[in-house]
PLY file of the C-alpha trace (Angstrom):
ply
format ascii 1.0
element vertex 210
property float x
property float y
property float z
element edge 209
property int vertex1
property int vertex2
end_header
-91.36 -1.27 -93.89
-94.11 0.02 -91.62
-94.60 3.76 -91.33
-94.03 3.61 -87.61
-90.52 2.21 -88.11
-89.68 4.78 -90.77
-90.87 7.55 -88.47
-88.75 6.17 -85.64
-85.68 6.07 -87.90
-86.21 9.66 -89.02
-86.78 10.82 -85.45
-83.55 9.18 -84.33
-81.61 10.70 -87.22
-83.06 14.10 -86.51
-82.14 13.94 -82.86
-78.61 12.69 -83.57
-77.78 15.05 -86.42
-79.76 18.13 -85.42
-78.32 21.22 -87.03
-76.17 19.34 -89.53
-75.10 21.42 -92.53
-73.03 21.04 -95.66
-69.31 20.30 -95.10
-68.35 22.49 -98.07
-66.84 25.87 -97.23
-68.32 28.87 -99.02
-69.02 32.58 -98.52
-71.53 33.24 -101.33
-74.07 31.40 -103.48
-71.61 31.38 -106.35
-68.89 29.79 -104.21
-71.29 27.10 -103.07
-72.36 26.37 -106.65
-68.75 25.96 -107.79
-67.88 23.82 -104.77
-70.81 21.48 -105.37
-69.90 21.15 -109.06
-66.39 20.17 -108.01
-67.60 17.72 -105.36
-68.70 15.07 -107.88
-66.47 12.04 -107.33
-64.35 14.11 -104.99
-64.45 14.40 -101.22
-65.66 17.59 -99.57
-62.32 17.73 -97.71
-60.46 17.81 -101.02
-62.83 20.40 -102.49
-62.33 22.64 -99.49
-58.57 22.54 -99.97
-58.99 23.54 -103.61
-61.53 26.30 -102.99
-59.37 27.74 -100.21
-56.74 28.12 -102.88
-58.88 29.70 -105.60
-61.77 31.57 -103.96
-59.66 34.38 -102.51
-58.99 35.48 -106.09
-61.74 33.97 -108.24
-64.92 34.26 -106.19
-67.40 35.72 -108.70
-68.64 34.65 -112.13
-66.94 37.72 -113.64
-63.54 36.90 -112.15
-63.76 33.18 -112.82
-64.89 33.72 -116.44
-61.66 35.61 -117.17
-59.65 32.39 -116.79
-58.63 30.23 -119.73
-59.77 26.65 -119.36
-56.16 25.46 -119.17
-55.49 27.80 -116.28
-58.56 26.67 -114.33
-57.60 23.05 -115.02
-54.21 23.81 -113.49
-55.85 25.41 -110.41
-58.16 22.45 -109.77
-55.95 19.61 -111.12
-56.08 17.69 -107.82
-59.83 17.33 -108.15
-61.28 14.26 -109.93
-62.48 14.87 -113.50
-60.83 18.29 -113.37
-60.92 18.90 -117.13
-64.64 18.34 -117.45
-65.26 20.32 -114.30
-63.18 23.26 -115.47
-65.14 23.31 -118.72
-68.45 23.20 -116.91
-67.50 25.80 -114.31
-66.44 28.27 -117.03
-69.56 27.47 -119.04
-71.66 28.10 -115.95
-69.88 31.42 -115.33
-70.56 32.63 -118.87
-74.23 31.53 -118.73
-74.72 33.23 -115.36
-73.39 36.47 -116.80
-75.33 36.27 -120.07
-78.68 34.89 -118.89
-78.88 35.66 -115.18
-76.97 38.95 -114.67
-74.39 37.03 -112.63
-77.03 35.95 -110.08
-77.46 32.33 -109.08
-80.98 31.20 -110.14
-83.42 30.67 -107.28
-85.21 27.64 -108.66
-84.20 24.09 -109.50
-85.29 24.15 -113.17
-83.19 27.21 -114.03
-80.20 25.91 -112.01
-80.25 22.75 -114.13
-79.75 24.83 -117.31
-76.21 25.60 -116.12
-73.40 23.43 -117.50
-72.41 20.66 -115.09
-75.47 21.17 -112.87
-77.63 18.11 -112.56
-80.53 17.43 -110.21
-78.34 16.71 -107.19
-76.29 19.91 -107.52
-79.41 21.96 -108.21
-81.14 20.52 -105.20
-78.18 21.28 -102.91
-77.87 24.90 -104.04
-81.64 25.57 -104.02
-81.98 24.02 -100.58
-78.92 25.55 -98.87
-79.02 29.01 -100.42
-82.71 29.64 -100.97
-84.34 27.32 -98.40
-86.29 25.45 -101.09
-87.34 21.98 -99.82
-85.28 19.41 -101.66
-83.44 16.10 -101.17
-80.16 15.80 -103.01
-79.22 12.12 -103.49
-75.47 11.52 -103.47
-73.70 8.21 -102.90
-74.12 8.47 -99.11
-77.85 9.29 -99.25
-78.41 6.51 -101.82
-76.54 3.90 -99.74
-78.00 4.84 -96.36
-81.54 5.08 -97.71
-81.31 1.58 -99.11
-79.81 0.08 -95.98
-82.40 1.70 -93.71
-85.24 0.66 -95.98
-86.31 4.26 -96.59
-86.02 3.77 -100.35
-85.46 0.91 -102.78
-85.13 2.74 -106.10
-82.38 1.67 -108.56
-81.14 5.19 -109.27
-80.80 8.56 -107.55
-83.96 10.03 -109.09
-86.10 7.08 -107.98
-84.62 7.26 -104.45
-85.27 10.99 -104.36
-88.94 10.39 -105.20
-89.29 7.71 -102.54
-87.65 9.86 -99.89
-89.93 12.73 -100.75
-92.87 10.45 -99.90
-91.29 9.02 -96.77
-90.12 12.31 -95.27
-92.31 15.34 -94.41
-91.64 18.13 -96.92
-90.63 20.62 -94.27
-87.79 18.26 -93.30
-86.50 17.30 -96.78
-83.51 19.63 -96.71
-82.51 18.72 -93.16
-82.96 15.00 -93.80
-80.59 15.26 -96.76
-77.85 16.35 -94.30
-78.80 13.70 -91.69
-78.40 10.94 -94.24
-75.12 12.33 -95.62
-73.50 12.65 -92.21
-74.74 9.23 -91.10
-73.19 7.75 -94.25
-69.89 9.50 -93.66
-69.59 8.85 -89.96
-71.30 5.51 -89.33
-72.94 3.78 -92.27
-69.79 3.63 -94.36
-69.69 1.84 -97.71
-67.22 -0.93 -96.85
-67.15 -1.20 -93.08
-70.27 0.30 -91.46
-69.85 0.95 -87.77
-73.05 -0.83 -86.82
-72.12 -1.27 -83.16
-71.94 2.56 -82.84
-75.16 3.24 -84.74
-78.16 4.82 -83.01
-80.34 2.92 -85.46
-78.99 -0.56 -84.78
-82.26 -1.90 -83.41
-84.33 -0.29 -86.18
-82.10 -0.98 -89.16
-83.20 -3.88 -91.45
-79.82 -4.06 -93.26
-78.93 -7.75 -93.56
-75.21 -7.03 -93.69
-75.08 -5.19 -90.37
-72.53 -6.33 -87.83
-72.48 -6.00 -84.07
0 1
1 2
2 3
3 4
4 5
5 6
6 7
7 8
8 9
9 10
10 11
11 12
12 13
13 14
14 15
15 16
16 17
17 18
18 19
19 20
20 21
21 22
22 23
23 24
24 25
25 26
26 27
27 28
28 29
29 30
30 31
31 32
32 33
33 34
34 35
35 36
36 37
37 38
38 39
39 40
40 41
41 42
42 43
43 44
44 45
45 46
46 47
47 48
48 49
49 50
50 51
51 52
52 53
53 54
54 55
55 56
56 57
57 58
58 59
59 60
60 61
61 62
62 63
63 64
64 65
65 66
66 67
67 68
68 69
69 70
70 71
71 72
72 73
73 74
74 75
75 76
76 77
77 78
78 79
79 80
80 81
81 82
82 83
83 84
84 85
85 86
86 87
87 88
88 89
89 90
90 91
91 92
92 93
93 94
94 95
95 96
96 97
97 98
98 99
99 100
100 101
101 102
102 103
103 104
104 105
105 106
106 107
107 108
108 109
109 110
110 111
111 112
112 113
113 114
114 115
115 116
116 117
117 118
118 119
119 120
120 121
121 122
122 123
123 124
124 125
125 126
126 127
127 128
128 129
129 130
130 131
131 132
132 133
133 134
134 135
135 136
136 137
137 138
138 139
139 140
140 141
141 142
142 143
143 144
144 145
145 146
146 147
147 148
148 149
149 150
150 151
151 152
152 153
153 154
154 155
155 156
156 157
157 158
158 159
159 160
160 161
161 162
162 163
163 164
164 165
165 166
166 167
167 168
168 169
169 170
170 171
171 172
172 173
173 174
174 175
175 176
176 177
177 178
178 179
179 180
180 181
181 182
182 183
183 184
184 185
185 186
186 187
187 188
188 189
189 190
190 191
191 192
192 193
193 194
194 195
195 196
196 197
197 198
198 199
199 200
200 201
201 202
202 203
203 204
204 205
205 206
206 207
207 208
208 209
């Protein structure tokens, strides 16, 4: 794909999704971290229902760490992979208290030392909380990037590297949200709403419908 086309796609996305932010509800860096850990294989809507239930009481590493794993599992049981997530969240709470004085690390490398925090989660937290340029590649970003021809990589890390080359660094964090919201609202996995897409004329996706 020619650079001019990529630039036109990014310009259209920026105009259409200007100001887009995460759909997860949170009131502190810790709450966002927990919400993002829970969001793996779970919709943001579902996560928001769960966090609305638990954050009024357990909204700090200290408070959350007091829970037994079985109790946390009970509290987040309606979230996919809830047993593994409960274990990771409690492990993260303990590590935050022991190694970081309860403060969420402000760099991606240290964030990734926390249990259950991979590159995607670290990128989201670093970007949203600390304004660090990063592109978190979830299923929406991966799918939309491939369909639009912005990336061809076979895995999230490869796609992240390609997007970092295709998108100006000062727009990485914003572009992450553009691609997510486009994937949720228009470029859906099974039935993309191509006739409603602002990128219809620019999109090279062979499966598009009009």
